[in-house]
Backbone as a ProteinNet text record, in pm:
[ID]
protein_1_A
[PRIMARY]
MSDLLKITILFLTLNLAQPNAAIAQTTGTSKYKCMIQMTNYMGEGAYIVISLINGKGAYEKTLYVLGPDKKWYNSMKEWHKFQSRQKTNISAITGASVTGGDRSVNVFEIDNAKLNAGYKIRFESAVEDQKYHVKDLEIPLTTEALSAKNEGTGYIRYVRFSPN
[TERTIARY]
-14137.5	-14019.6	-13988.2	-13961.8	-13935.7	-13797	-13782.6	-13653.8	-13542.7	-13577.4	-13478.3	-13428	-13518.6	-13479.4	-13392.4	-13429.1	-13348.8	-13207.3	-13196.9	-13065.1	-12982.5	-13047.7	-12977.6	-12925.4	-13007.4	-12964.8	-12850.3	-12859.6	-12752.8	-12622.8	-12631.5	-12514.4	-12446.9	-12528.8	-12474.4	-12411.4	-12474.8	-12422.9	-12287.1	-12275.3	-12148.3	-12037.5	-12072.2	-11970.1	-11928.4	-12018.3	-11983.9	-11914.8	-11944.3	-11883.9	-11739.1	-11702.8	-11567.1	-11461.8	-11477.4	-11377.4	-11366.1	-11476	-11470.2	-11387.7	-11397.7	-11317.1	-11169.4	-11131.9	-10991.7	-10942.1	-11025.9	-10987.1	-10969.7	-11058.3	-11049.6	-10916.9	-10857.1	-10730.3	-10613.8	-10626.4	-10513.5	-10528.4	-10641	-10657.6	-10635.7	-10611.1	-10592.6	-10450.1	-10432.6	-10300.7	-10309.8	-10195.6	-10185.8	-10077.2	-10099.4	-9999.5	-9909.1	-9779.9	-9681.1	-9600.9	-9574.4	-9486.7	-9346.2	-9250.6	-9113.8	-9018.9	-8953.4	-8857.6	-8715.4	-8637.8	-8498.9	-8407.5	-8320.1	-8218.1	-8084.3	-8020.7	-7894.1	-7775.9	-7662.4	-7538.3	-7483.6	-7378.9	-7319.7	-7209.6	-7236.1	-7135.1	-7116.5	-7002.1	-6973	-7003.8	-7056.7	-7080	-7220	-7252.3	-7382	-7495.6	-7619	-7736	-7740.2	-7781.8	-7789.3	-7916.7	-7905.4	-8021	-8051	-8177	-8217.8	-8339.7	-8336.7	-8451.9	-8500.6	-8631.8	-8693.9	-8775.2	-8739.4	-8800.8	-8858.4	-8960	-9016.2	-8942.9	-8884.6	-8807.1	-8884	-8901.4	-8977.4	-8890.6	-8950.6	-8883	-8763.4	-8754.3	-8641.2	-8529.9	-8548.6	-8445.5	-8452.9	-8561.2	-8575.9	-8664.1	-8636.2	-8718.6	-8859.6	-8957.3	-9096.5	-9163.5	-9127.9	-9193.2	-9106.4	-9107.9	-9041.9	-9143.4	-9112.1	-9204.8	-9184.2	-9057.5	-9029.3	-8888.1	-8867.5	-8735.7	-8706.1	-8594.2	-8551	-8440.6	-8470.3	-8377.2	-8452.3	-8462.4	-8549.9	-8489.9	-8356.5	-8293.7	-8268.8	-8341.5	-8334.2	-8195.7	-8113.2	-7980.8	-7891	-7925.4	-7844.6	-7900	-8014.6	-8074.3	-7985.3	-7902.7	-7815.9	-7704.8	-7685.1	-7584.1	-7632.1	-7761.7	-7813.5	-7829.8	-7718.1	-7703.4	-7804.8	-7821.3	-7910.9	-8056.1	-8101.3	-8238.6	-8257.6	-8155.2	-8165.6	-8185.4	-8120.9	-8142.1	-8288.3	-8344.2	-8485.4	-8575.1	-8548.8	-8631.3	-8624.4	-8510	-8495.1	-8576.3	-8584.8	-8661	-8811.4	-8851.4	-8994	-9019.4	-9030.5	-9051.1	-9182.6	-9170.6	-9288.4	-9279.9	-9394.6	-9398.6	-9364.6	-9247.6	-9206.1	-9220.9	-9274.7	-9286.4	-9378.3	-9476.7	-9567.9	-9509.1	-9395.9	-9335.3	-9192.3	-9166.9	-9032.2	-9029.1	-8925.8	-8908	-8765.9	-8732.4	-8599.8	-8494.3	-8369.1	-8258.8	-8232.8	-8158.4	-8129.4	-7979.2	-7932.8	-7789.2	-7748.4	-7619.3	-7564.2	-7624.6	-7669	-7726.2	-7873.1	-7927.3	-8068.7	-8160.6	-8287.5	-8391.4	-8500.1	-8560.2	-8666	-8783.2	-8903.1	-9023.4	-9110	-9142.7	-9222.9	-9330.2	-9433.2	-9542.4	-9554	-9563	-9589.1	-9680.5	-9737.1	-9833.8	-9770.1	-9811.2	-9765.8	-9888.4	-9887.8	-9996	-10000.3	-10114.1	-10127	-10094.8	-10115.3	-10086.7	-9936.3	-9851.5	-9706	-9649.3	-9726.5	-9681.4	-9675.5	-9565.2	-9542.1	-9550.5	-9507.3	-9515.7	-9380.4	-9269.4	-9136.9	-9077.2	-9139.9	-9089.9	-8998.2	-8919.7	-8829.8	-8845.3	-8804.1	-8796.2	-8648	-8600.2	-8458.2	-8440.2	-8342.1	-8302.3	-8166.3	-8162.7	-8042.6	-7998.7	-7868.8	-7827	-7699.9	-7689.9	-7571.2	-7552.1	-7425.8	-7388.5	-7285.8	-7298.8	-7208.5	-7062.3	-6980.6	-6837.2	-6804.6	-6901	-6875.9	-6931.5	-6921.1	-6958.5	-7110	-7142	-7280.9	-7312.1	-7428.7	-7469.4	-7596.1	-7580.8	-7698.3	-7792.3	-7737.5	-7820.9	-7778.8	-7801.9	-7772.8	-7851.3	-7973.2	-8057.8	-8160.7	-8182.3	-8285.8	-8364.7	-8494.5	-8580.9	-8681.3	-8690.7	-8796.5	-8932.2	-9020.6	-9153.3	-9243	-9216.5	-9294.5	-9349.7	-9452.6	-9513.1	-9409.2	-9330.3	-9229.4	-9121.3	-9068.5	-8961.6	-9010.1	-9135.8	-9187.6	-9207.8	-9215.2	-9232.5	-9099.8	-8989.6	-8858.7	-8776.1	-8668.4	-8570.2	-8469.9	-8448.7	-8359.9	-8241.3	-8119.3	-7998.4	-7939.7	-7897.7	-7838	-7689.9	-7630.3	-7488.3	-7408.2	-7474.7	-7406.3	-7436.8	-7506.1	-7540.3	-7659.7	-7735.3	-7853.2	-7811.9	-7843.1	-7814.7	-7920.5	-8048.9	-8157	-8287	-8382.8	-8516.1	-8619.6	-8725.4	-8839.3	-8967.3	-9058.1	-9189.2	-9296.6	-9405	-9524.7	-9645.8	-9756.7	-9877.8	-9918.6	-9968.9	-10009.1	-10158.8
6727.6	6726.1	6870.7	6891.9	7028.2	7074.2	7207.2	7264	7228	7224.7	7190.3	7047	6956.5	6817	6805	6878.7	6877.1	6929.1	7037.7	7095.3	6998.8	6933.3	6835.7	6719.4	6667.1	6555.2	6599.1	6718.9	6770.3	6786.6	6841.7	6860.8	6726.7	6628.4	6496.6	6429.3	6442.1	6381.5	6439.9	6572.6	6636.8	6602.7	6601.6	6572.3	6425.9	6335.6	6193.3	6154.3	6220.5	6186	6229.8	6340.6	6393	6297	6242	6147.2	6023.2	5976.7	5860.1	5888.6	6012.2	6047.1	6043.8	6089.9	6087.4	5944.9	5855.7	5716.5	5651.4	5686	5626	5658.1	5774.4	5809.9	5730.7	5678.4	5610.1	5458.4	5406.1	5261.6	5209	5079.2	5015.6	5029.4	4995.8	5003.8	5085.5	5134	5204.8	5137.8	5132.3	5075.8	5186.9	5156	5250.1	5183.3	5260.4	5214.9	5261.1	5170.3	5199.3	5175.3	5280	5268.7	5274.3	5170.4	5163.9	5176.7	5276.6	5292.9	5248.5	5152.6	5097.7	5179.3	5173.5	5233.1	5143.8	5187.2	5109.2	5017.6	4939.6	4848.1	4730.5	4662.5	4543.1	4420.3	4317	4193.4	4138.7	4041.6	3972.9	4066.1	4018.3	4093	4108.2	4224.3	4251.4	4193.2	4139.6	4100.5	4217	4258.2	4372.2	4332.3	4363.4	4341.3	4477	4498	4621.7	4586.2	4648.7	4612.4	4733.9	4708.5	4810.3	4799.5	4912	4917	5003	4952.3	5030.1	5138.5	5216	5328.4	5289.7	5162.1	5113.6	5058	5063.2	5015.6	4867	4802.1	4657.7	4630.3	4517.1	4476.1	4448.5	4495.5	4466.2	4383.2	4410.5	4339	4346.4	4239.3	4239.5	4287.3	4397.9	4454	4395.1	4370.9	4318	4260.8	4159	4098.2	4093.2	4151.2	4142	4038.3	3924.9	3814.1	3685.4	3596.9	3481.4	3358.9	3347.6	3223.7	3229.3	3146	3148.7	3117.2	3046.5	3009.4	3132	3247	3367.9	3459.6	3425.1	3512.9	3529.9	3429	3442.9	3545.9	3593.6	3697.5	3834.1	3846.6	3968.7	3936.2	3941.5	3883.6	3934	4063.6	4117.2	4078.3	4092.2	4054.2	3902.9	3825.5	3680	3635.3	3704.2	3672.9	3694.5	3808	3838.9	3735	3704.3	3609.8	3470	3432.8	3301.4	3290.8	3403.1	3403.5	3410.9	3495.2	3514.9	3477.5	3350.5	3301.9	3357.3	3425	3472.2	3421	3402.9	3358.2	3477.1	3475.8	3588.4	3559.4	3441.2	3407.1	3504.5	3561.7	3655.1	3794.3	3819.3	3952.7	3944.2	3856.6	3836.2	3862	3935.6	3962.6	3932.6	3965.3	3938.2	4029.1	3982.3	4067.1	4172.1	4276.8	4384.3	4401.9	4423.8	4436.2	4583	4604.5	4739.5	4823	4944.8	5037.6	5014.1	4899.7	4869.6	4944.8	4938.8	5001.6	4898.1	4903.4	4809.5	4887.1	4850.5	4913.1	4803.4	4819.1	4721.1	4793.6	4720.7	4778.2	4699.8	4771.7	4705.6	4791.5	4726.7	4793.7	4831.7	4946.8	4993.3	5026.9	4982.3	5011.9	5163.5	5225.3	5371	5419.7	5336.1	5375.7	5392.5	5335.1	5344.8	5473.7	5538.7	5661.6	5774.9	5848.6	5961.4	5918.1	5795.6	5742.4	5688.2	5735	5695.4	5573.5	5521.2	5403.7	5445.4	5348.8	5371.2	5256.3	5281.4	5176.3	5155.7	5033.3	5001.4	4920.4	4959.2	4886.5	4825	4693.1	4616.8	4547.9	4553.3	4497.2	4413.6	4317.3	4231.2	4183.5	4170	4116.4	4006.4	3895.3	3780.7	3824.5	3782.5	3810.9	3960.1	4040.8	4183.5	4226.5	4354.9	4408.7	4397.6	4379.1	4375	4508	4566.9	4695.4	4675.4	4673.9	4654.7	4774.3	4894.2	5013.8	5084.6	5018.6	5085.1	5215.3	5209.9	5328.9	5306.2	5409	5403	5533	5520.9	5636.4	5646.1	5763	5779.4	5761.6	5689.7	5666.4	5786.3	5894.6	6017.4	6057.1	6133.3	6181.4	6257.2	6339.5	6421.1	6333.4	6236.4	6150.4	6062.8	6018.6	5934	6011.5	6142.9	6221.5	6273	6245.7	6295.3	6186.2	6226.8	6134.5	6104.8	5975.2	5934.8	5859.2	5903.3	5845.6	5736.6	5626.7	5515	5536.7	5445.7	5455.6	5336	5239.8	5120	5096.2	4988.7	4953.9	5033.8	5091.8	5170	5315.2	5367.1	5509.4	5595.3	5564.5	5636.9	5557.7	5601	5539.4	5651.3	5627.4	5720	5641.9	5702.5	5643.3	5726.3	5660.5	5731.3	5647.4	5714.3	5637.7	5550	5433.3	5343.5	5344.6
3260	3344.1	3379.7	3504.5	3549	3503.2	3496.7	3456.5	3555.1	3682.5	3784.9	3765.9	3734.9	3711.8	3586.6	3480.1	3356.7	3381.9	3457.3	3487.4	3572.1	3668.2	3753.1	3668.8	3579.4	3493.2	3402.4	3345	3259	3337.8	3459.2	3544.1	3576.6	3616.1	3650	3527.6	3413.2	3290.6	3254.3	3260.3	3225.2	3324.7	3453.5	3554.4	3556	3526.5	3524.1	3394.6	3285.3	3155.8	3147.6	3208.9	3199.3	3256.5	3377.6	3427.1	3339	3281.8	3194.4	3070.3	3016.9	2900	2935.3	3055.1	3097	3112.6	3165.4	3180.1	3044	2949.2	2816.6	2748.6	2779.4	2718.2	2776	2898.8	2960.3	2960.1	2920.3	2918.3	2777.4	2769.8	2640	2588.8	2463.1	2400.5	2272.8	2229.2	2101.7	2019.6	1889	1799.5	1747.7	1743.3	1692.3	1581.5	1477.7	1371.1	1409.4	1408.3	1451.2	1334.2	1286.9	1177.4	1234.8	1206.8	1254.1	1133.4	1134.2	1030.3	1089.5	1023.6	1073.4	1022.9	1094.5	1045.7	934.3	868.1	758.3	809.9	910.6	964.6	869.1	878.6	798.5	884.3	823.9	897.6	880	962.9	957.2	999.9	981.2	1023.7	1174.8	1218.7	1362.7	1420.5	1540.7	1619.9	1713.7	1715.5	1798.4	1879.6	2007.2	2094.6	2141.4	2130.2	2175.9	2300	2412.2	2540.4	2610.5	2689.8	2777.9	2910.9	2956	3080.3	3180.7	3302.7	3402.2	3466.5	3553.9	3618.4	3703.7	3745.6	3824.8	3736.7	3604.6	3511.8	3481.9	3520.8	3499	3375.9	3310.7	3197.3	3245.4	3167.7	3201.6	3093.5	2966.1	2857.1	2731.4	2653.2	2523.1	2420.4	2352.6	2254.7	2116	2077.9	1944.9	1941.6	1856.7	1839.3	1689.9	1648.8	1509.8	1504.9	1446.7	1438.8	1466.2	1366.5	1380	1447.8	1453.1	1499.9	1650.6	1725.6	1872.1	1926	1848	1899.6	1921.5	1863.1	1881.6	1990.1	2047.2	2148.3	2271.4	2300.7	2418.4	2397.5	2274.4	2250	2301.6	2326.9	2390.2	2537.9	2606.5	2740	2842.6	2854.5	2958.1	2931.4	2808	2774.6	2790.2	2753	2761.6	2906.5	3000.4	3143	3180.1	3139.2	3165.9	3099.6	2974.7	2899.1	2959.9	3015.1	3077.6	3206.3	3280	3406	3380.7	3285.8	3255.9	3110.3	3085.6	2948.4	2892.1	2779.9	2707.9	2565.4	2504.8	2366	2276.4	2217	2133.7	1985.2	1950.3	1808.3	1733.4	1802.2	1735.8	1720.5	1786.4	1780.2	1731.6	1635.2	1583.1	1433	1389.1	1246.6	1205.1	1082.8	1027.8	1088.6	1093.2	1137.1	1029.3	1064.5	968.7	955	832.8	806.9	798.8	788.9	785.2	674.1	705.4	608.9	580.1	621.9	595.4	690.6	656.6	736.7	759.8	876.4	912.2	971	930.7	986.6	1047.4	1173.1	1245.9	1326.5	1360.5	1439.2	1568.8	1679.8	1806.4	1892.4	1994.9	2082	2214.9	2263.7	2394.6	2477.4	2601.8	2695	2719.3	2697.6	2711.8	2853.2	2953	3090.9	3115	3029.3	3045.6	2987.2	2900.1	2836.1	2937.9	2938.5	3031	3177.2	3206.3	3343.3	3391.6	3333.7	3380.9	3312.8	3211.5	3139.9	3025.8	2975.6	2862.2	2763.7	2640.3	2540.1	2510.9	2532.5	2512	2383.9	2304.5	2185.2	2215.4	2220.4	2253.7	2124.9	2089.6	1961.1	1973.7	1884.1	1878.7	1734.8	1696.3	1565.5	1591	1518.6	1535.3	1525.4	1621.5	1628.7	1637.8	1679.5	1698.6	1833.4	1862	1992	2018.7	2146	2194.4	2261.1	2231.1	2288.3	2370.4	2502.4	2587.7	2578.5	2557.4	2540.2	2412.4	2298.6	2171.6	2165.6	2215.1	2222.3	2332.5	2412.1	2515.2	2508.1	2484.8	2462.9	2576.7	2643	2743.3	2675.4	2738.5	2680.8	2711.9	2639.2	2653.3	2516.4	2518.6	2394.5	2312.7	2379.2	2311	2246.5	2319.6	2267.6	2153	2157.9	2050.7	1920.6	1928.1	1806.2	1751.4	1819.6	1778.2	1710.1	1645.3	1588.5	1699.6	1728.7	1838.2	1781.6	1814.1	1756.6	1845.2	1781.1	1851.2	1876.6	1953.5	1986.8	1935	1875	1826	1679.2	1649.8	1511.3	1459.9	1548.7	1508.6	1486.4	1366.3	1339.2	1407.4	1379.3	1444.8	1439.2	1521.5	1529	1526.5	1452.5	1449.1	1475.1	1549.9	1575.8	1508.6	1473.6	1427.9	1469.2	1496.1	1530.5	1412.7	1439.2	1330.2	1313.2
[MASK]
++++++++++++++++++++++++++++++++++++++++++++++++++++++++++++++++++++++++++++++++++++++++++++++++++++++++++++++++++++++++++++++++++++++++++++++++++++++++++++++++++++

């Protein structure tokens, strides 16, 4: 094989491999461990819905639901409207509710293409006979925000993410 042919093959290999590596970083999903620390509120366990919100502020996907009893899902009014219009099977992404002062750790997947692309993660919370928080916490879906401690405004004290 001539040197010119070897150099041409090497050049083509390097130039064609580089774009594929960039695509590999943006395709697929990544799992994140999400730790939620609750405030010390009094009352029943909080129901929390974690949703992916697009750049226009609309619900795109339910990532996780803390609270097993479907009869209370209508107390999270904004998410319930979305869920009623676009029924998705949430049984695989449902865990126990969390009470005041407790901590919960859950794992969910996020599409890599949504990271650093204008999306947010919304934490919506409700407690029986108490106030409902449509935006207890809303975190920009950026690499920087996912590595920081994010403080809630309602029943959630703070949330931390880590790669799983």
